[in-house]
C-alpha positions as CSV (number, residue, x, y, z in Angstrom):
1,M,-2.9,-20.5,-1.1
2,T,-4.1,-17.9,1.4
3,I,-0.7,-17.0,2.8
4,S,2.1,-16.0,0.4
5,F,5.7,-14.9,0.8
6,G,7.8,-12.8,-1.5
7,W,10.9,-10.6,-1.8
8,G,11.3,-6.9,-2.4
9,P,9.3,-4.2,-4.1
10,V,8.8,-6.0,-7.4
11,E,7.2,-9.1,-5.8
12,A,5.2,-6.9,-3.4
13,R,3.8,-5.2,-6.5
14,A,2.8,-8.7,-7.8
15,L,1.4,-10.1,-4.6
16,A,-0.3,-7.1,-3.0
17,P,-3.3,-6.8,-5.4
18,A,-4.6,-10.2,-4.2
19,A,-3.9,-9.6,-0.5
20,A,-6.1,-8.1,2.1
21,C,-3.1,-7.5,4.3
22,V,0.6,-7.1,3.5
23,V,3.2,-7.6,6.3
24,V,6.5,-5.7,5.5
25,V,9.7,-7.1,7.1
26,D,12.9,-5.0,6.9
27,V,14.8,-5.9,10.1
28,L,17.9,-3.8,9.6
29,S,16.5,-1.3,9.9
30,F,13.2,0.1,8.5
31,T,10.6,-1.9,10.3
32,T,12.6,-2.2,13.5
33,S,12.9,1.6,13.5
34,V,9.2,2.0,12.8
35,G,8.4,-0.3,15.7
36,V,10.7,1.6,18.1
37,A,9.3,5.0,17.1
38,V,5.6,3.8,17.2
39,E,6.3,2.3,20.7
40,G,7.4,5.7,21.8
41,G,4.2,7.3,20.5
42,A,5.3,8.7,17.1
43,A,3.3,8.4,13.9
44,V,5.8,7.3,11.2
45,H,5.4,8.4,7.6
46,P,7.3,6.1,5.3
47,Y,8.9,7.8,2.3
48,R,10.5,6.1,-0.7
49,W,13.4,8.4,-1.5
50,R,16.4,9.6,0.5
51,D,16.9,12.9,-1.3
52,A,15.9,16.6,-1.1
53,T,12.2,15.7,-1.7
54,A,12.2,13.9,1.7
55,A,12.7,17.3,3.5
56,A,9.9,18.9,1.6
57,F,7.6,15.9,2.4
58,A,8.5,16.2,6.1
59,R,7.6,19.9,6.0
60,E,4.3,19.1,4.3
61,K,3.5,16.7,7.1
62,D,4.8,19.0,9.9
63,A,7.1,16.1,10.8
64,V,10.7,15.5,11.8
65,L,12.8,13.9,9.1
66,A,15.0,10.9,10.0
67,V,18.4,11.4,8.4
68,G,21.2,8.8,7.6
69,R,22.9,7.3,10.6
70,R,26.1,9.3,10.1
71,E,24.2,12.6,9.5
72,A,22.6,12.6,13.0
73,T,23.8,15.3,15.3
74,E,23.1,16.4,18.9
75,A,20.7,19.0,17.6
76,H,19.0,16.5,15.2
77,P,19.3,13.0,16.7
78,W,16.6,11.4,14.6
79,S,18.1,9.0,12.1
80,L,17.5,5.6,10.5
81,S,19.2,4.0,13.5
82,P,16.6,2.3,15.8
83,A,19.1,2.6,18.7
84,A,19.2,6.4,18.1
85,L,15.5,6.7,17.8
86,R,15.1,4.9,21.1
87,T,17.1,7.6,22.9
88,A,16.0,10.7,20.9
89,P,13.0,12.8,22.0
90,V,9.8,11.4,20.5
91,P,8.3,13.6,17.8
92,D,4.6,13.6,17.1
93,R,5.4,12.7,13.5
94,L,8.5,11.2,11.9
95,V,9.3,10.8,8.2
96,L,11.4,7.7,7.7
97,P,12.9,7.4,4.2
98,S,13.7,3.9,2.9
99,P,14.0,2.7,-0.7
100,N,13.0,-0.8,0.3
101,G,10.6,-0.9,3.3
102,S,8.9,2.4,2.5
103,T,8.5,1.5,-1.2
104,I,7.0,-1.9,-0.3
105,S,4.6,-0.2,2.1
106,A,3.5,2.3,-0.6
107,E,3.1,-0.5,-3.2
108,A,0.8,-2.4,-0.8
109,A,-1.2,0.5,0.4
110,S,-1.9,1.7,-3.2
111,G,-3.9,-1.4,-3.8
112,G,-6.0,-1.0,-0.7
113,A,-4.3,-3.6,1.5
114,T,-3.8,-3.2,5.2
115,V,-0.1,-2.7,5.8
116,V,1.7,-4.0,8.9
117,A,5.4,-3.5,9.9
118,A,7.0,-6.5,11.4
119,S,10.5,-7.3,12.7
120,L,12.1,-9.8,15.0
121,R,11.0,-7.6,17.9
122,N,7.2,-8.3,17.4
123,P,6.5,-11.4,15.4
124,T,4.2,-13.0,18.0
125,A,2.2,-9.8,18.5
126,V,1.8,-9.3,14.7
127,A,0.7,-13.0,14.3
128,R,-1.9,-12.7,17.0
129,W,-3.2,-9.4,15.5
130,L,-3.4,-11.0,12.1
131,A,-5.2,-14.1,13.4
132,D,-7.7,-12.1,15.5
133,R,-8.7,-10.3,12.3
134,G,-8.9,-13.4,10.1
135,Y,-5.9,-12.5,7.8
136,G,-4.5,-15.5,6.1
137,S,-8.0,-16.9,5.4
138,A,-9.6,-17.4,2.0
139,D,-11.7,-14.3,2.6
140,R,-8.7,-12.2,3.7
141,P,-5.5,-13.4,2.0
142,L,-2.1,-12.4,3.5
143,A,1.2,-11.6,1.9
144,V,4.4,-11.4,3.9
145,I,7.2,-9.5,2.1
146,A,10.9,-9.7,3.0
147,S,12.4,-6.3,1.9
148,G,15.9,-7.5,1.2
149,E,18.8,-5.1,0.4
150,R,20.2,-3.7,-2.9
151,W,23.2,-4.6,-4.8
152,P,25.2,-1.6,-6.3
153,D,23.3,-1.9,-9.6
154,G,20.0,-1.5,-7.7
155,S,18.9,-5.1,-8.0
156,L,17.5,-7.1,-5.1
157,R,20.0,-8.7,-2.6
158,P,18.1,-11.3,-0.5
159,A,18.9,-10.7,3.1
160,L,19.0,-13.4,5.8
161,E,17.7,-11.1,8.5
162,D,14.5,-10.4,6.5
163,L,14.0,-14.0,5.7
164,L,14.3,-14.8,9.4
165,G,11.9,-12.0,10.4
166,A,9.3,-13.1,7.8
167,G,9.8,-16.7,8.9
168,A,9.2,-15.7,12.6
169,V,5.9,-14.1,11.7
170,L,4.8,-17.0,9.5
171,S,5.8,-19.6,12.2
172,A,4.0,-17.6,14.9
173,L,0.9,-17.4,12.7
174,A,0.9,-21.2,12.1
175,R,1.0,-21.7,15.9
176,T,-2.2,-19.7,16.3
177,G,-4.0,-22.6,14.5
178,T,-6.0,-20.3,12.2
179,G,-5.8,-22.9,9.4
180,G,-4.6,-20.6,6.6
181,A,-3.0,-22.3,3.6
182,P,0.6,-21.2,3.3
183,S,2.4,-21.3,-0.1
184,P,5.5,-23.5,-0.3
185,E,7.6,-20.4,-0.1
186,A,5.9,-19.3,3.1
187,S,6.2,-22.7,4.6
188,A,9.9,-22.8,3.8
189,A,10.5,-19.4,5.5
190,A,8.7,-20.6,8.6
191,T,10.7,-23.8,8.6
192,L,14.0,-21.9,8.4
193,W,13.0,-19.8,11.4
194,A,12.1,-22.9,13.4
195,A,15.4,-24.6,12.5
196,T,17.6,-21.6,13.3
197,E,19.2,-22.6,16.7
198,D,20.6,-19.1,17.5
199,P,18.8,-16.4,15.5
200,V,20.6,-13.6,17.6
201,A,24.0,-14.9,16.5
202,A,22.7,-15.2,12.9
203,L,21.6,-11.6,12.9
204,H,24.9,-10.4,14.3
205,G,26.8,-12.6,11.8
206,C,24.9,-12.1,8.6
207,D,26.1,-9.8,5.8
208,S,23.9,-6.9,6.9
209,G,24.8,-7.3,10.5
210,R,28.5,-7.3,9.8
211,E,28.1,-4.2,7.6
212,L,26.5,-2.3,10.5
213,Y,29.4,-3.4,12.8
214,E,31.9,-2.1,10.2
215,Y,30.0,1.2,9.9
216,G,30.1,1.6,13.7
217,F,26.5,0.8,14.5
218,P,26.5,-2.5,16.4
219,Q,23.9,-1.2,18.7
220,D,21.4,-1.3,15.9
221,V,21.9,-5.0,15.4
222,A,21.4,-5.4,19.2
223,V,18.1,-3.6,19.1
224,A,16.9,-5.6,16.1
225,A,17.9,-8.8,17.9
226,E,15.5,-8.2,20.8
227,I,13.4,-11.1,19.8
228,D,9.7,-10.9,20.7
229,S,10.4,-8.0,23.1
230,S,7.6,-5.8,21.8
231,T,3.8,-6.1,21.7
232,T,3.4,-3.1,19.4
233,V,1.8,-3.7,16.0
234,P,2.4,-0.8,13.7
235,V,-0.3,-0.4,11.1
236,L,-0.3,2.1,8.2
237,V,-3.3,4.4,8.7
238,D,-3.8,7.5,6.5
239,G,-0.2,7.3,5.3
240,A,1.5,6.8,8.7
241,F,2.3,3.8,10.8
242,Q,0.5,4.0,14.1
243,E,-0.2,1.6,17.0
244,A,-2.9,-0.9,15.9
245,A,-6.3,-0.3,17.4
246,P,-7.2,-2.9,20.1
């Protein structure tokens, strides 16, 4: 199989060594936030931990640190909210802490794979970029990783929004006709996407979407649900996600 699909940091660690490219999907909200920020012109440094070390890392990179959604202020509007990032002034560099998306990005990059951030906003653009570069072939195997969420004990909680996002990329890649051989898991994810009649409703109604409504951030779900609205392909280069080279 030349195109694989997996869940979370542990499976990313298992699949990344054999992959030439890893696509990270964390729809609510890491990769959607990455896409919004990169669209605006920022370089986004992923960081694994949301703790005091994140501030030190941001200072080291001369970057703005994105804080938790509820920690944002008028003076510091940069947060993990993609809706907030869309309206905030665009910094040159932004540090985006995430225990899931950032960790997966780091795991993949440590093995030398090209790392791409995908969401429901850019699956077609990502698929075309992958196909144009031969990813998903025998010479350049591809892994697509759905980040998922965490249960209170820290274990993986599979998340529908990330399965849909991964499926959207895999379905779009199949439509390019590049002839890659998907694993059964990858094929199943693509099939689920194709069979979902109303993905926007699914995103708003899934567990993670309802949680964001309860927390007072429905606009983040709305931004994440802008399906195929973006042609930006964020690629991790020298430790920061940037717009892919033409």
